[in-house]
C-alpha positions in Angstrom: 0.0 0.0 0.0 1.4 3.3 -1.1 1.2 6.5 1.1 -0.4 9.3 -0.9 0.4 12.9 -0.1 -2.5 15.2 -0.8 -1.3 18.5 -2.5 -1.9 21.6 -0.4 -4.1 23.2 -3.1 -6.6 20.3 -2.9 -6.8 20.7 0.9 -7.4 24.5 0.5 -10.1 23.9 -2.1 -11.8 21.3 0.1 -11.7 23.7 3.0 -13.2 26.6 1.0 -16.0 24.4 -0.4 -16.8 23.2 3.1 -16.7 26.7 4.5 -18.9 28.0 1.7 -21.5 25.3 2.3 -21.5 25.9 6.0 -22.2 29.6 5.5 -25.1 28.9 3.1 -26.7 26.4 5.4 -26.8 28.9 8.3 -28.7 31.5 6.3 -32.5 31.4 6.6 -35.2 33.3 4.9 -36.7 36.1 7.0 -40.5 35.8 7.1 -41.6 38.1 9.9 -40.2 40.9 12.2 -41.8 41.4 15.6 -40.9 44.4 17.8 -41.5 44.7 21.5 -40.5 47.1 24.3 -40.9 50.3 22.3 -43.2 53.1 23.5 -42.4 56.2 21.5 -40.6 54.9 18.4 -42.9 53.1 15.9 -42.2 49.5 14.9 -41.7 50.6 11.2 -39.0 53.0 12.2 -37.1 50.3 14.2 -37.4 48.0 11.2 -36.1 50.6 8.8 -33.1 51.4 11.2 -32.3 47.6 11.5 -32.1 47.3 7.6 -33.7 43.8 7.9 -36.1 43.0 5.1 -38.7 40.3 4.7 -37.7 37.5 2.3 -34.0 38.2 2.7 -31.6 35.4 3.6 -30.1 36.3 7.0 -27.6 34.8 9.4 -26.0 35.8 12.7 -23.7 38.3 11.0 -26.8 40.2 9.7 -28.4 40.2 13.1 -25.3 41.6 14.7 -25.1 44.3 12.1 -28.7 45.2 12.8 -28.0 45.5 16.5 -25.1 47.8 15.7 -27.2 50.0 13.5 -29.9 50.3 16.1 -27.5 51.3 18.8 -26.0 53.9 16.5 -29.3 55.7 16.5 -28.8 56.5 20.3 -32.6 55.9 20.8 -32.1 52.7 22.7 -30.5 51.7 26.1 -30.7 48.0 25.4 -31.4 45.8 22.3 -31.9 42.1 22.1 -32.5 40.2 18.8 -33.6 36.6 18.4 -34.2 34.6 15.3 -36.6 31.6 15.5 -38.3 29.8 12.7 -38.0 32.6 10.2 -39.1 35.3 12.7 -36.8 38.0 14.0 -37.8 39.2 17.5 -36.4 42.6 18.4 -36.8 43.7 22.0 -35.7 47.3 22.8 -35.5 49.5 25.8 -35.7 53.1 24.8 -33.5 55.8 26.3 -35.4 58.1 28.6 -36.5 61.5 27.4 -35.0 64.6 29.1 -38.0 66.4 30.3 -36.4 69.4 31.9 -33.0 71.0 32.4 -32.3 73.1 35.5 -29.2 75.4 35.5 -28.0 76.7 38.8 -25.3 79.3 39.2 -24.5 82.9 39.6 
């Protein structure tokens, strides 16, 4: 029996094919977006800021990017996103509104 050495380029190609298939299999079609925890900011505005769109294929990277975009608005104190069975659940805690400012001094 002869020992065969596999050329490095074949190993790299196999690795890339496996990695590509793994990334494709983790993407799932977005069917519904549900928003909770918001009081002042409309659901539609949160969806627009998240840049998530129904029927898009999304994965964990897309969800992390949506969280980043929502935090960049400075409207939210806390954001949690879950993805289950084609539904994205976005739970937000809005930043409080400054109702009055009092300046003391001479």
